N, C-alpha and C positions, 0 to 999 in steps of 0.2 A: 434587682427590680424585675418583676414578672409582667406579663401582658396586662393583667388586671390593674396593677398599680400604675402602669404607664397610661392606661385608658382613664383612670381616675384623675391622674395628674393633668391630663389634657382636657378633661371634661367631655370625653367622647365615649361611645360604646366600644366594647372589645372588638366587635365585628368590623367597625369602621377602621380602627387602628390596625387590626390584622390585615385587612384588605389593602390599606395604604402601604404597610411594610412589605407586602408581597406583590405590589405592583399591579393590582387589579385596575383595569381601565376605567371602571365606573367611578373611581375616586378622583375628584378634581385635583388639579395640579397644586393649588394653594394648600389644600388639606394634606396632601401627600408630603409636601415640603415641610409643613409644620410638624407632622408626625416624625419624619426622619430626623429633623433638627433636634426635637425633644429626645428622641431615642439616643442620639449621639451624645447629647449633653448629660444624660443621666446614666450612660453606659449600659443601656439595655442590650442584652444579647438574646436573640430568639432561640427557643428550644428547637434543635434540628429535627427531632422526631415529630413534634407538633407541627412544624412548618411543612414537613414532607406530607403529613396526613392532610393538612389544609389544602395543599396544592395538588394532592393526588399523585405525588411523585415519589420515586424510590431514592433519588439522588445517586443512582447507579447506572452506568453505561455498560454495555456488554459486547463481547465478540464470541460468536459460535465458530469454532475453528476445527476442521478435520486435521488435527496435527499429525504430521509425519515424523518419523524418528529424526530426520535431518533438521527439522525446524528448531529443535531444542539447542542445536549448535549453530543456528543461523544468526550471525551478529546483526544483520540488517533487520530481521524480524524483531529481535530483542530490543534494538534501538528504537524502533517505531513504538513498541509497547511501552518502553520506558518514557518516551515523550508523552504518550497518552496518559499514563499513570501520574506523571509529575504535574501535568496540566490540570488533571482532575483533583489532585490533592490540594492544589492552590485554592480551589473553590469548595473544599470539603465534600467532594464527591468521590465515588469509587469506580473502579473498573474490574469487571469479572471476565475471565476467559474460560469458556466452556469447551473443553476438548471433546470431540465426538468422533465416531467412526463415520466415514463417508455415507454409509447406508442409513445412518440415523440423523444425518444433518438436517434434512427438510423437516422431519418430525420434531426436532429440537426447536426449530424456528417457530413452528406452530404452537408448541407448548409455552415458549417464552412469551409470545404475543398474546395468547389467550389468558395467561396468568398475569400479564402486565408486570413481569418480574424485574424489568429494567425500563428506564425512560427512553432508551434508544439503543440502536445497534450499529456497529461498524461491520460491513460485509467485506471480507477479504477474498483475495484470489478470484476475482469475478470471471465468470464464464462468458463465452460468446453469446450463448442463449442461457440466461440465468433464471431458473425457477424461483430462487430465493428472492431476487429483486422483484419479480412479478408478484409473488405472494405478499411481500411487505408493502408494495405499492397499493395493491388491492385492499389490504387490511388498513391502509392509512397509518401505518406504524412508522415512527421516525427512524430513519437510517441514513448513513452515509456509506456509499460504496467506495472501497479502496481499489479503484480501477473502474473501467467502463464496460459496457455491455451493449448488445443490440436490443434496445427496448425503446418503444415509441413514446411512452409517457415520460414527462420530466421527472428526474430523480437527482438527488444530491450526490456528487462524486468528486473524489480527489484522485489525481493520477499524475504520473510522469509521462512525458511525451515519448512514447515508444517508437513512433515513426522517426522522429528527429534523432533519437539516439543511434538507431541503426544507420541512418544517413551519415552521421558523423563518422562512424566506423568504416562504412563503405567508401566515403570520400578519402579517408586516410589510406586505405588499402589500394584502391584504384589509382590514387595519386602516386603510389610507389610501384606501379606496374603490375599489380596482381590481377590476374584474370580468372584463375581457377580458385574461386573462393567458396568455401563450404560453410554451412550453417548447422549448428547443433541446437535444437529447439526443445523447449518444454512441451508438454502435451498441448496440441493445437486447439483443444476445446477451451483452454485458458485464454482469456481475451488478450492479455499482454503478449503471449506467444504468437497468436494469430496476427496481431498488429505488427510485431517485429518481423515476422516472416514476410508479410505483405510488403513491408518497406524494403526488405532485402531483395525481393524479387523485382520490385520497381526500380531499385538502384541498378541492378544488373541489366534490366531492359533499357534503361536510360543510357547505359554505357555501351549498348549494342551487343551485350553478351547473353548467352543462353545458360540457364541453370542446368547443371548436370544432376540428374536425379540421384546419382550415387552420393552426391555431396550434400544432400538434404536429409538429415536424420532428426526425427522428433521423438517425443515421449521420454525425454530425459529430464529428471528433476532431482537427482541426487548424485553422490560421488560415484557410485557403481555404474549407473547408466551413462554418466559422462565419460567414464573410463572406457566402457565398451563402445560407445559411439566413436571416440577418437581412434580406438583400435580398428574399427571398421573403415575409417577414412584412411588410415595408414596402409591398409590392405589394398586400396585402390591403385590402379595403374592407368594413367599417371596419378600421383597424389595431388591433392590440392596444395597450393603454395601458401594459402592463408585460411584460417578458420575463425569464425565468430561463434561464440557460445552465448546463448541468449539468457542464461541465468548463472549466477555465481556458484550455486550448489552443484551443478553439473560441471562448472568450470574447474573446480578443484580436481575432480576425477580426470577431466580431459588433460589438464596440465600434467598430472601424475603419469598418465599413459605416455605422453611425449617424453618425459624424463626417463621413464623405465625403458623406453625404446631407444634411448640414446640420441634423440633428435636434437639438433641445435636450434632451439626455439628463437625465433627472430631472424634466423639465417636460412635454415632449411624450410621451416614453416613458421609463418607469423600467426599470432593468436591475439584476439581481443575478446575479453569476457565482459558481459553485462553484470555489474554489481561489484561491490567492494570485496577485494580478495585479501585484505590485510588479515593477519593472524590465522592464515590457513597453512596447510601442508604442501602448497603448490610448489614451493621451493624456488620461486622466481619473482622478479619485479614485474608484475603483469600489467599490460596496457588494458585499461578498463573503461567502460561506459559507466560513469558514476552517477548515482542518484543522491545529490547533495542534501545534507541536513535532515537525516531520517528522524531525529528527535523532534525537530521543528515540524516535520511533516505529521508526526503523530499528534503533536499538540494542535496543529491546524485542523486535523480531522475532528478532534474533540470540540474545538471552537465552532466548527461548522455544524456539528451535531447539536450543540447547545442552541445555536441560532435557529435550527430547524425546530427543536422542541419549543422554543420561545415564539414561533410563529412565522419565521422567514420562509417564503415560498421556496420549494426545492429547485425551481427553475433558476433561482438567483444564486445557487450554491454549487458552482462548478469551478474547480481549480486545476490547472495543468501546469506543472512545474517542469523546468527544462533540465535534462541530463547534460553532463559534460564529459568530454573525452580526456582521460588522464593518461598521459604518455608514460610508458614503462619500457622495459627492455625486451619485450616479446614481439616487437614489430620492426621489420626492416624491409629494404627494397628487394624485389624479386631478383633472383640470380639470372644471369643471361642464359645459363644452361637449363633453367626451368621454364623459359618462355616457349 
């Protein structure tokens, strides 16, 4: 049965039936309930293409992503994407990922918005000062930021608590007597890296400790840079007794550098890495700051974006999930000779 037959069956116009099926607010509740009941009884299935045209929607959400080579092997990134895709498939929608070069990213956002090629966007790897979020907010285009940013106007965002995760790591290390603690960071223009470093510095200050500038290395977001950062720390005298790596992509390289140097991890140097280190070449049971349920996180961002498209104010769409510390074999008490 098509829309015309359903309208004739109900004795209503096609316009009224279509608006009732699509949830238009001007259709009263009694009429909507009558139409929905009849549609269910006769097994009416709307034409997806016609429905999309009627609503002015594409039924597609998108991500514009400046993919790096390491991203394709990033299990956390892939898990979040899988969660988004599965959630959209359940409601007959699609997800497109548009890989772009960093130089073309802003232009790609402008093209997507002007062409209305998707119904909404997820903005990944937010920056401390993010022109993408400023542009989308000004254009009033639906988006959910995967991460936060310094921006005064309300916007929808989903994030893990970066400050809390680093506090967990520092409490563990400080409790074991470590005072020479190093931090290997992602580029500090990334908001998560800035928040994690700020939390690290605050924890040191609260413990009455000063940060050694030699122990603060940033701009690492892949295996090679993580390896080089750890080599740099190993060359310090004295060496740090503990190291936090603020992203698992660099963590793999950092762990490999320690293994190649013959360092007894957890005895000579303790290591905590932010992010899941399973199925890597690190060669050790790493203590990690874990972001639980990445697939559920992806599905949640899709649900938030759909709510935004359906009219929920951005100011009501903020979610901060808590990380957890997963104990491994890479953390131990500081040796007396190291104090």
